[in-house]
Wavefront OBJ file of the C-alpha trace (Angstrom):
o trace
v -27.093 -73.803 -61.565
v -28.365 -71.260 -60.871
v -28.040 -69.496 -57.325
v -31.284 -67.310 -56.999
v -30.824 -63.502 -56.083
v -33.728 -64.037 -52.901
v -31.123 -66.420 -50.983
v -28.704 -64.935 -48.428
v -25.476 -64.777 -49.376
v -22.732 -67.505 -48.058
v -19.708 -66.092 -46.262
v -16.530 -65.932 -48.005
v -14.589 -67.903 -45.023
v -14.901 -69.605 -41.134
v -13.697 -66.474 -39.561
v -16.656 -64.313 -40.958
v -18.423 -67.165 -38.801
v -16.740 -66.915 -36.599
v -17.051 -63.329 -36.048
v -20.671 -62.762 -37.196
v -21.396 -65.618 -34.264
v -18.979 -63.155 -31.283
v -21.005 -60.199 -32.295
v -24.578 -62.039 -32.323
v -23.460 -63.228 -28.272
v -21.955 -60.283 -27.483
v -25.069 -58.175 -28.417
v -27.466 -60.680 -27.216
v -25.087 -60.442 -23.469
v -24.940 -56.956 -23.460
v -29.175 -56.892 -23.355
v -29.319 -58.366 -20.585
v -26.121 -57.462 -18.906
v -26.097 -54.080 -16.872
v -25.190 -52.854 -13.165
v -26.198 -54.638 -11.071
v -30.069 -53.190 -8.988
v -28.543 -51.513 -5.498
v -26.409 -49.103 -8.408
v -28.893 -48.834 -10.508
v -32.238 -47.984 -8.682
v -32.056 -45.533 -5.344
v -33.406 -47.936 -2.084
v -36.340 -45.263 -1.665
v -37.870 -45.740 -5.274
v -37.410 -49.159 -4.373
v -39.522 -48.728 -1.675
v -41.783 -46.886 -3.015
v -43.231 -49.894 -6.210
v -43.076 -52.116 -3.128
v -45.195 -49.995 -1.349
v -47.535 -49.783 -4.110
v -47.759 -53.290 -4.880
v -48.171 -54.486 -1.619
v -48.881 -51.593 1.232
v -51.454 -49.271 -0.902
v -54.419 -51.571 -0.632
v -54.914 -50.122 3.001
v -52.523 -47.787 3.281
v -51.460 -44.215 2.610
v -48.196 -44.265 0.975
v -47.638 -40.690 -0.086
v -47.426 -38.020 2.445
v -51.198 -36.235 1.238
v -54.488 -37.543 2.256
v -55.544 -41.268 3.988
v -55.787 -44.475 2.494
v -58.107 -46.577 1.194
v -58.779 -48.442 5.235
v -59.017 -45.502 7.794
v -58.469 -47.713 10.403
v -54.764 -47.963 8.377
v -52.282 -45.707 9.637
v -50.567 -43.804 6.554
v -46.860 -43.555 5.635
v -46.514 -40.382 7.237
v -47.874 -41.637 10.784
v -45.778 -44.642 10.849
v -42.552 -42.610 9.946
v -43.123 -40.772 13.008
v -43.656 -43.019 15.491
v -40.946 -45.083 14.629
v -36.964 -44.032 14.593
v -34.405 -45.553 11.847
v -34.001 -49.388 13.846
v -37.443 -49.340 15.635
v -39.961 -49.638 11.517
v -37.227 -51.964 10.616
v -38.055 -54.690 13.116
v -41.493 -53.918 12.794
v -41.303 -54.695 9.677
v -39.356 -57.744 10.165
v -42.448 -59.106 13.025
v -45.002 -57.528 9.823
v -43.371 -59.557 7.325
v -43.536 -62.373 9.401
v -46.821 -62.205 11.743
v -48.320 -59.651 10.748
v -50.483 -56.948 12.899
v -53.319 -56.557 15.299
v -55.987 -57.059 11.987
v -53.530 -57.291 9.515
v -52.262 -60.169 8.025
v -48.288 -61.710 7.726
v -46.638 -59.825 4.561
v -44.143 -61.841 3.600
v -40.779 -59.488 2.518
v -37.265 -60.133 1.687
v -34.984 -57.952 4.021
v -34.194 -56.526 1.156
v -37.336 -55.592 0.331
v -37.966 -54.239 4.044
v -34.946 -52.335 3.863
v -35.989 -51.287 1.067
v -39.692 -50.054 2.318
v -38.043 -48.628 5.067
v -35.991 -46.839 3.569
v -39.393 -45.044 1.540
v -40.879 -44.935 4.195
v -38.085 -42.184 6.178
v -38.144 -39.998 3.219
v -42.046 -39.554 3.583
v -43.110 -36.000 5.136
v -45.598 -34.644 6.087
v -47.701 -32.328 4.037
v -46.855 -28.536 5.048
v -48.806 -26.373 6.475
v -51.052 -23.640 4.042
v -49.550 -20.508 3.682
v -52.028 -17.826 5.087
v -54.900 -16.232 2.979
v -53.722 -12.270 2.160
v -56.850 -11.306 4.574
v -54.872 -13.562 7.091
v -51.755 -12.266 6.631
v -53.096 -8.366 6.444
v -54.835 -9.223 10.090
v -51.695 -11.242 11.277
v -49.198 -7.415 10.498
v -52.356 -5.498 11.645
v -52.300 -7.448 15.715
v -48.330 -6.024 15.228
v -46.794 -3.278 15.274
v -43.158 -2.791 15.965
v -41.512 0.681 15.910
v -37.304 0.110 15.943
v -34.665 1.795 18.179
v -30.922 2.694 18.221
v -28.235 0.559 19.699
v -25.392 3.476 20.662
v -25.151 6.207 19.509
v -22.839 6.520 16.797
v -23.194 6.261 13.229
v -24.413 2.793 11.214
v -25.645 2.285 14.824
v -27.590 -1.281 15.331
v -31.778 -0.481 14.732
v -33.403 -3.812 16.469
v -37.370 -3.726 16.392
v -39.208 -3.334 19.114
v -42.937 -4.102 19.881
v -45.332 -0.938 20.592
v -46.108 0.267 23.725
v -50.487 0.568 23.472
l 1 2 3 4 5 6 7 8 9 10 11 12 13 14 15 16 17 18 19 20 21 22 23 24 25 26 27 28 29 30 31 32 33 34 35 36 37 38 39 40 41 42 43 44 45 46 47 48 49 50 51 52 53 54 55 56 57 58 59 60 61 62 63 64 65 66 67 68 69 70 71 72 73 74 75 76 77 78 79 80 81 82 83 84 85 86 87 88 89 90 91 92 93 94 95 96 97 98 99 100 101 102 103 104 105 106 107 108 109 110 111 112 113 114 115 116 117 118 119 120 121 122 123 124 125 126 127 128 129 130 131 132 133 134 135 136 137 138 139 140 141 142 143 144 145 146 147 148 149 150 151 152 153 154 155 156 157 158 159 160 161 162 163 164
């Protein structure tokens, strides 16, 4: 009986078969194995994803703009209202009983911690820089003159408002 070239070659030893199976099993397990989720992704990052999935339908979850529901406070406002401990308590209350118009939103303890961690990172947007015209107008209203403190060489010079 002749063997066709398209059929798979037979393994020559049971040791090779065993090595092949162990390799396949170890590669399959390695694809699913990995460090625990806590060490791969920061809690604030996980919290952002939870917030986008659960909260963004009503709240502004980023530092800018308003959310779809104008009555729902932004995460910036929520951050300014609560210290870390009260924020976590409030999220736990919302998870079980809701708040005003907000229905209960079931969250795990880890999701509460993650969302709180994210909210603590949301800062108000910085104030815009003044335009060149505004800066020039402000500098023309303030005049400074310098006076020396002490009479020795290299004396310190401090700005003093000019008297008009």
